[in-house]
Residue frames as qw, qx, qy, qz and C-alpha x, y, z in Angstrom:
[[0.761, 0.511, 0.365, -0.165, -59.15, -7.79, 31.43],
 [0.462, -0.264, 0.561, 0.635, -56.83, -8.60, 28.57],
 [0.490, 0.734, 0.096, -0.459, -57.64, -6.51, 25.50],
 [0.853, 0.448, 0.160, 0.213, -56.59, -7.44, 21.92],
 [0.297, 0.870, -0.272, 0.284, -54.03, -4.58, 21.93],
 [0.562, -0.676, 0.468, -0.087, -52.35, -6.21, 24.96],
 [0.883, 0.006, 0.434, 0.180, -51.28, -9.10, 22.65],
 [0.580, 0.812, -0.025, 0.056, -50.05, -6.95, 19.72],
 [0.002, 0.852, -0.523, 0.026, -46.55, -6.22, 20.97],
 [0.599, -0.315, 0.736, -0.015, -45.89, -9.81, 21.91],
 [0.781, 0.456, 0.425, -0.028, -47.40, -11.03, 18.68],
 [0.434, 0.882, -0.183, 0.002, -45.31, -8.56, 16.58],
 [0.167, -0.748, 0.641, -0.045, -42.15, -9.38, 18.43],
 [0.774, -0.095, 0.626, -0.016, -42.67, -13.10, 17.87],
 [0.747, 0.619, 0.226, 0.085, -42.31, -12.38, 14.13],
 [0.583, 0.538, -0.115, 0.597, -39.37, -10.05, 14.26],
 [0.466, -0.439, -0.322, 0.698, -37.26, -8.00, 16.68],
 [0.121, 0.699, 0.337, 0.619, -38.85, -4.56, 16.53],
 [0.140, -0.122, -0.389, 0.902, -38.98, -1.30, 18.39],
 [0.099, -0.665, -0.696, -0.253, -42.39, 0.03, 19.31],
 [0.027, -0.027, -0.220, 0.975, -43.55, 3.60, 19.96],
 [0.012, -0.631, -0.774, 0.045, -47.12, 4.09, 21.11],
 [0.063, 0.203, 0.107, 0.971, -48.55, 7.38, 19.91],
 [0.031, 0.575, 0.669, -0.470, -51.27, 8.98, 22.06],
 [0.180, 0.393, 0.520, 0.737, -53.23, 10.74, 19.28],
 [0.192, -0.766, -0.393, -0.471, -55.32, 13.89, 19.48],
 [0.479, -0.192, -0.452, 0.727, -53.20, 15.50, 22.20],
 [0.060, -0.223, -0.065, -0.971, -55.11, 18.71, 21.49],
 [0.626, -0.414, -0.365, -0.551, -58.29, 17.12, 22.98],
 [0.212, 0.239, -0.782, 0.535, -56.90, 16.62, 26.45],
 [0.443, -0.096, 0.419, -0.787, -60.21, 17.18, 28.19],
 [0.859, 0.150, -0.079, -0.483, -61.77, 14.38, 26.14],
 [0.229, 0.477, -0.848, 0.035, -58.94, 11.97, 26.75],
 [0.880, -0.192, -0.239, -0.363, -60.19, 8.43, 27.26],
 [0.871, -0.071, -0.350, 0.337, -56.94, 6.95, 28.67],
 [0.429, -0.894, 0.078, 0.101, -55.21, 8.49, 31.73],
 [0.334, 0.794, -0.494, 0.116, -51.61, 9.58, 31.16],
 [0.416, -0.509, 0.724, -0.209, -50.44, 7.31, 34.01],
 [0.845, 0.141, 0.491, -0.161, -52.18, 4.30, 32.42],
 [0.703, 0.704, -0.103, -0.004, -50.72, 5.01, 28.98],
 [0.112, 0.762, -0.611, 0.182, -47.18, 5.39, 30.36],
 [0.596, -0.325, 0.695, -0.236, -47.56, 2.21, 32.49],
 [0.888, 0.338, 0.289, -0.116, -48.83, 0.22, 29.52],
 [0.545, 0.773, -0.319, 0.062, -45.98, 1.42, 27.28],
 [0.141, -0.657, 0.709, -0.216, -43.44, 0.52, 29.94],
 [0.764, -0.121, 0.580, -0.255, -45.07, -2.92, 30.46],
 [0.869, 0.424, 0.251, 0.050, -44.55, -3.83, 26.78],
 [0.634, -0.281, 0.303, 0.654, -41.13, -2.21, 26.44],
 [0.357, 0.668, 0.418, 0.501, -42.41, 0.64, 24.22],
 [0.163, -0.087, -0.136, 0.973, -41.86, 4.36, 24.24],
 [0.100, 0.739, 0.663, -0.071, -44.96, 6.56, 24.56],
 [0.181, -0.044, 0.162, 0.969, -45.35, 9.89, 22.71],
 [0.285, 0.687, 0.517, -0.424, -48.31, 12.31, 22.51],
 [0.271, 0.070, 0.550, 0.787, -49.24, 13.54, 19.07],
 [0.311, 0.697, 0.435, -0.478, -51.56, 16.04, 17.46],
 [0.468, 0.323, 0.537, 0.623, -51.81, 16.36, 13.71],
 [0.019, 0.901, 0.399, 0.172, -54.06, 19.39, 14.19],
 [0.298, -0.935, 0.115, 0.153, -51.43, 21.24, 16.23],
 [0.701, 0.568, -0.372, 0.218, -48.52, 19.58, 14.38],
 [0.370, -0.697, 0.520, -0.328, -47.16, 18.44, 17.77],
 [0.654, -0.351, 0.659, -0.122, -45.08, 15.35, 18.47],
 [0.884, 0.441, 0.048, -0.143, -45.21, 13.97, 14.96],
 [0.505, 0.694, -0.476, 0.192, -41.57, 14.47, 14.10],
 [0.296, -0.576, 0.655, -0.390, -40.48, 13.60, 17.62],
 [0.876, -0.044, 0.378, -0.296, -42.34, 10.29, 17.43],
 [0.874, 0.472, -0.100, 0.064, -40.60, 9.25, 14.21],
 [0.221, 0.719, -0.566, 0.336, -37.22, 10.40, 15.54],
 [0.559, -0.430, 0.602, -0.375, -37.77, 8.37, 18.74],
 [0.948, 0.158, 0.236, -0.145, -38.62, 5.30, 16.70],
 [0.708, 0.648, -0.227, 0.167, -35.65, 5.77, 14.39],
 [0.147, 0.695, -0.567, 0.417, -33.20, 6.31, 17.18],
 [0.817, -0.405, 0.308, -0.269, -34.28, 3.51, 19.49],
 [0.339, -0.459, 0.802, 0.176, -31.68, 0.77, 19.77],
 [0.645, 0.351, -0.456, -0.502, -31.86, -1.13, 16.49],
 [0.862, -0.179, 0.444, -0.164, -32.68, -4.79, 16.90],
 [0.405, -0.253, 0.768, 0.426, -30.68, -7.44, 15.01],
 [0.435, 0.307, -0.453, -0.715, -31.51, -7.63, 11.33],
 [0.661, 0.114, 0.698, -0.252, -34.16, -10.27, 10.77],
 [0.332, 0.374, -0.612, -0.613, -34.11, -12.10, 7.45],
 [0.904, 0.043, -0.034, -0.424, -36.31, -14.95, 6.15],
 [0.519, -0.381, 0.764, 0.050, -34.90, -18.35, 6.91],
 [0.432, 0.403, -0.584, -0.557, -34.39, -20.02, 3.48],
 [0.182, 0.074, -0.980, -0.016, -34.90, -23.55, 4.79],
 [0.071, -0.392, -0.876, 0.273, -37.90, -23.40, 7.09],
 [0.050, -0.662, -0.472, -0.580, -39.61, -20.13, 6.15],
 [0.480, -0.756, -0.358, 0.263, -39.08, -18.72, 9.61],
 [0.049, 0.970, -0.152, 0.185, -37.00, -15.82, 10.82],
 [0.827, -0.113, -0.184, 0.518, -33.27, -16.05, 11.30],
 [0.200, -0.974, 0.019, 0.103, -31.27, -13.31, 13.08],
 [0.744, 0.412, -0.134, 0.509, -27.98, -12.17, 11.73]]
């Protein structure tokens, strides 16, 4: 079954070249986890994203998630196309 979130990475990337990091939130509630780790990792890989676990309560993974996003290979700079209103890549 295709969920709305399955379309998000493709939809976002149709607008601009971006890097995506999926944050598995509430890492401190492992026993109540709704998504299996294998499924989360497989999904992230299928959309070309990194996957990181985070917990604001435990202050875990937050900095690492932002560092991962910031250090992923930067895509080409996208700027508005002045003629057609689309995106041109420089």
